[in-house]
N, C-alpha and C positions, 0 to 999 in steps of 0.2 A: 503494500500500500504506500502511496505517496504522501509526503507531508503536505500540510496546507500551504498554499502559496502566500499566506500572510506573514510567514517568518522571513525576515530580511537578513541578509548577510552583512556582517560588520565590514565597513570600508576603512582602510588604513593607507598610509603612504608607503610606497615601496622604498627599498634601500637606494635605488637609483634616483628617485625623486628627491630624497633627502640629501644626497651628495650634490645634485645639481643646485639645490637651494643654498647649501652651505658654500659652494663655489661662487655663486652669485653674491652672497653676503660678503665673502672675503674680498671679492673684486671691488665692490662698492666701498668697503672700509679702506682698502688700499688707495683708492682715489680720493676719498674724503679726508683721511688723516692729515696729510700735509696742509690742506686748506684750513682745517680746524686748528692746527698748530700755529699757523700764521695769524689766525684770528685771536688766539690767546695772547700771543706776543704783542700784537697791536693794542689789545685791551690793556696790557700792563703799561705800555707807553702812554696811551691816552689817559689812563688813571693817574699816572704820576704828573702829567702835564696839567690836568685839572686840579690836582692837589697844589701844585706850584702856583698856578694863577689864583686859586682861592686863598693861598697864603699871602700873596701880594695885596689882595683886597682886604684881608684881615689886618695886615700891617697898616694900611691906610685908615681903616676904621678905628684901630687902636690909637693911632697918632691923633686923630680928631677927638675921640672920646676922652683920652687922657691928657691931651694938650702938650704932648712931648714928641720929639722926633723918634720914629721907629725905623728900623732897617731890616731888610730881608737878607739873609746870609746863607752861604753854603760852606760846610766844613768837609773838604776833600779827604782829610785823614780819617774821620770817623764815619764818613758817608751819611751825614745828616744835613738837613736844611731847616731853617726856622726864621723866626722873627724875634727881635729883641729891641729894647730901648737903646737909643744912642748913648755912648759912653758918657758918663757924667750926669745922666738923668735917671731918676728913680721912677720905675713903673709900678703899677699896682701888682701885688704879689699874685703869681699864677697866670699872668696875662701873656708872658713870653711863651712861645711855642717852639717845639723842636720835633722833627719827624725823621725817621730813618728813610734812606733812599732804598728802593727795591734792590736787592743784591745783584740782579741781572742787568741793572741800568747804571749809567753814569751821566753826569752833566758835562757839557762842553760850552764854555762861555766865550763871547767874542772879545771882551775886555775883562780884565780882572784887577781889582785892588784888594790886596790882602791886608787886613788889620787884625792883629793878635791871632793869626792863624786861620781867620775866617775870610772867605771871599765875600765882599759886600756886593750885593746885586743892585739894590735900590734903597734910597732913604726917603721916607715921607715926612714932610714938615708937619707941624701941629695943625695946620689948616687943611691937611690932606693932599696938598700939592706934592708931586714928586720933587723933592729938593735936589738931591744929587742922584742922577741916574748914572750908575756906574757900568751897567751892562744892558745893552739894547736887545741882545739876542741870546737866549739860552737854548741849547740843543740838548734833548734828552735822547740818549743812544743806548740801545740794548746790545747784548753780546753778539748779535747777528748783524750789527751795524744798521739796523732799522732806526729811523730818526723821526722825532716829532720836534717841531720848533715852536718855542714860546718867544714872542717878540713884542717890543714896545709898540703901542698903537700909534697911528699917524698923529693924533693930537698929543702924544707923549704923556698921557695921564694914567694909563694902565697897560696891562699886558694882555695879549690874546694868543690863542693857539692857531698856528697857521697850518692849513691842510696841505699835504704834499700833492703835487700834480704829477700823475704817472702817465 
């Protein structure tokens, strides 16, 4: 006697189908991985540039709010950058900032003035005006030589991130 036609046979993938799918996935990953790696590197550069521009705006705001000159600096020995009051002026406690530079990145400046081991980038007067602009262009470079440039704006009042033209 025959079984009823209502019983269905279970369907499954064959070994050949599984191998084909795995080969396709490996190919897609091989093509996508380098692009993903470049995206992560660019993200690190962009993040550091945004932090640097934000720090210059913070220095301006602190100069205005505290009524004392503030400057943005880079310490190449410790790989840090930050903002501090000008020597001889007392700032409110805890208002100076210091940040580590991503270990895969370094700064390259067009001009440098070193004061007490720190490279001074810009000094903001108590009215918020950039008093002494010591560096017009800061390049942030990663270990693969990709670059993001932070430059003084045309009106010379702040910094902006310049996009690379490829």
